[in-house]
DOROTOR-253220 format. One record per residue (C-alpha): chain; x, y, z; residue number from 1. Coordinates in Angstrom, 1 decimal. Example, Ala and Ser with C-alpha at 12.3 -4.5 7.8 and 13.67 -1.06 7.14 Angstrom:
<rs>
 chain     xx     yy     zz   n
     A   12.3   -4.5    7.8   1
     A   13.7   -1.1    7.1   2
</rs>
This chain:
<rs>
 chain     xx     yy     zz   n
     A  228.3  -20.4   88.1   1
     A  230.1  -22.7   90.1   2
     A  231.7  -21.7   93.6   3
     A  235.4  -20.5   92.7   4
     A  236.5  -21.3   96.2   5
     A  235.6  -24.8   95.7   6
     A  236.8  -24.8   92.2   7
     A  240.6  -23.6   93.4   8
     A  240.6  -26.4   96.0   9
     A  239.6  -29.1   93.4  10
     A  241.9  -27.6   90.8  11
     A  245.2  -27.9   93.5  12
     A  243.9  -31.4   95.0  13
     A  243.5  -32.8   91.5  14
     A  245.5  -31.3   89.1  15
     A  248.0  -33.5   88.1  16
     A  245.5  -36.3   88.4  17
     A  243.6  -34.5   85.7  18
     A  246.7  -33.5   84.0  19
     A  247.3  -37.6   83.7  20
     A  243.9  -38.4   82.6  21
     A  244.1  -35.9   79.7  22
     A  247.7  -37.1   78.9  23
     A  246.4  -40.4   78.5  24
     A  244.7  -39.2   75.4  25
     A  246.4  -36.4   74.3  26
     A  250.3  -38.0   74.9  27
     A  251.6  -34.4   75.0  28
     A  252.2  -32.6   78.5  29
     A  251.4  -29.0   77.5  30
     A  248.5  -30.1   75.4  31
     A  247.2  -31.9   78.5  32
     A  248.3  -28.7   80.8  33
     A  245.9  -26.6   78.7  34
     A  243.1  -29.1   78.2  35
     A  242.9  -28.8   82.0  36
     A  243.1  -25.1   82.4  37
     A  240.9  -24.3   79.6  38
     A  238.5  -26.6   81.5  39
     A  238.5  -24.6   84.6  40
     A  238.3  -21.1   83.0  41
     A  234.9  -22.8   81.4  42
     A  233.7  -23.9   84.7  43
     A  234.4  -19.8   86.1  44
     A  233.0  -18.2   83.4  45
     A  230.2  -20.4   82.7  46
     A  226.4  -19.8   84.3  47
     A  224.6  -23.3   84.9  48
     A  220.8  -23.6   84.5  49
     A  220.8  -26.8   86.9  50
     A  223.4  -27.5   89.6  51
     A  226.0  -30.3   89.0  52
     A  225.7  -32.9   91.9  53
     A  229.3  -34.5   91.6  54
     A  231.7  -32.2   90.1  55
     A  234.5  -34.0   90.1  56
     A  232.8  -36.7   87.6  57
     A  231.7  -33.8   85.6  58
     A  235.4  -32.4   85.2  59
     A  236.6  -35.9   84.5  60
     A  234.0  -36.0   81.6  61
     A  234.8  -32.5   80.5  62
     A  238.6  -33.6   80.4  63
     A  238.0  -36.5   78.5  64
     A  235.7  -34.7   75.8  65
     A  238.1  -31.9   75.6  66
     A  240.7  -34.1   75.2  67
     A  239.6  -36.2   72.5  68
     A  238.4  -32.9   70.9  69
     A  242.0  -31.7   70.9  70
     A  243.2  -34.6   68.9  71
     A  240.5  -34.1   66.6  72
     A  241.7  -30.6   66.1  73
     A  245.5  -31.3   66.0  74
     A  244.8  -34.3   63.0  75
     A  243.0  -32.0   60.9  76
     A  245.1  -29.1   61.2  77
     A  248.2  -31.8   60.5  78
     A  246.7  -33.4   57.6  79
     A  245.8  -29.8   56.3  80
     A  249.9  -28.8   56.7  81
     A  250.7  -32.0   54.9  82
     A  248.8  -30.6   52.1  83
     A  250.0  -27.3   52.0  84
     A  253.6  -27.6   52.4  85
     A  254.8  -26.8   49.0  86
     A  254.3  -23.4   47.3  87
     A  253.0  -24.2   43.8  88
     A  255.4  -23.1   41.2  89
     A  255.2  -22.7   37.6  90
     A  257.4  -25.4   37.1  91
     A  255.5  -27.9   39.8  92
     A  252.2  -27.2   38.1  93
     A  253.7  -27.6   34.2  94
     A  255.4  -31.0   35.7  95
     A  251.9  -32.0   37.4  96
     A  250.1  -31.1   34.3  97
     A  252.5  -33.4   32.0  98
     A  252.3  -36.3   34.3  99
     A  248.7  -36.3   34.2 100
     A  248.4  -36.1   30.7 101
     A  251.0  -39.3   30.3 102
     A  248.6  -41.1   33.1 103
     A  245.5  -40.5   30.9 104
     A  247.3  -41.2   28.0 105
     A  248.1  -44.6   29.2 106
     A  244.7  -45.3   30.9 107
     A  243.2  -44.7   27.7 108
     A  245.7  -46.9   25.8 109
     A  244.4  -50.0   28.1 110
     A  242.4  -52.7   26.9 111
     A  239.1  -51.9   26.9 112
     A  238.2  -54.6   29.7 113
     A  241.3  -53.5   31.6 114
     A  240.0  -49.6   31.5 115
     A  236.4  -50.2   32.2 116
     A  237.4  -52.1   35.5 117
     A  240.1  -49.6   36.4 118
     A  237.4  -47.0   36.0 119
     A  234.8  -48.2   38.2 120
     A  237.0  -49.4   40.7 121
     A  239.4  -46.9   41.4 122
     A  238.4  -43.8   39.8 123
     A  234.9  -43.9   40.6 124
     A  235.8  -46.2   43.9 125
     A  232.9  -49.1   43.1 126
     A  233.2  -51.8   45.0 127
     A  234.7  -55.2   43.0 128
     A  231.0  -56.9   43.4 129
     A  229.4  -53.9   42.2 130
     A  231.8  -53.6   39.2 131
     A  231.7  -57.2   38.4 132
     A  227.8  -57.1   38.5 133
     A  227.7  -53.9   36.2 134
     A  230.4  -55.5   33.7 135
     A  228.4  -58.8   34.2 136
     A  231.6  -60.9   34.9 137
     A  232.8  -62.4   38.2 138
     A  234.6  -61.1   41.1 139
     A  237.7  -62.6   40.3 140
     A  237.9  -61.5   36.9 141
     A  237.6  -58.1   38.1 142
     A  240.6  -58.5   40.3 143
     A  242.2  -60.3   37.4 144
     A  241.7  -57.4   35.2 145
     A  242.9  -54.6   38.2 146
     A  246.3  -56.7   38.6 147
     A  246.8  -56.6   34.9 148
     A  245.9  -52.9   34.5 149
     A  248.5  -51.9   37.3 150
     A  251.1  -54.1   36.0 151
     A  250.7  -52.6   32.9 152
     A  250.2  -48.8   34.5 153
     A  253.7  -49.6   36.3 154
     A  255.6  -50.9   33.5 155
     A  254.4  -47.9   31.1 156
     A  254.8  -45.3   33.9 157
     A  258.3  -46.0   35.3 158
     A  260.0  -43.2   33.8 159
     A  257.0  -40.8   35.0 160
     A  257.4  -42.6   38.8 161
     A  261.2  -41.7   38.7 162
     A  259.9  -38.1   37.9 163
     A  257.5  -37.6   40.7 164
     A  260.5  -38.3   43.2 165
</rs>
């Protein structure tokens, strides 16, 4: 355990400096204050096996690490919120189902080469070079087929696109 009087003295002396350090990562003043305070709470509660030789450097590194963790948690929470904002209803599921059916019907109606390139590069995520090797064509031909495919899909799905919004 770190000496609580020393921690209190350091906290009062360097609090603003450490909040600014955390703010440089989080860009949110409330979050930066929370990070600094949580570091000191952890230091007060934690038992150390080895002594900390430079407490200020240790706290600076802890603040940096905790700020980066906070950013990562917030990004994960933000992305989860974005996906879960809409409550699925029967109508929205029906519309989604119809859009999927139409999309797959249009993909099936593509010329064979375009369909194969689309499936490899877009649906399976294979790189252009690898798709060209698999199909025995050049990379430029793969790009041509994708360009042609997107043009066809854009044209045939323009009504569906309007329904999505």
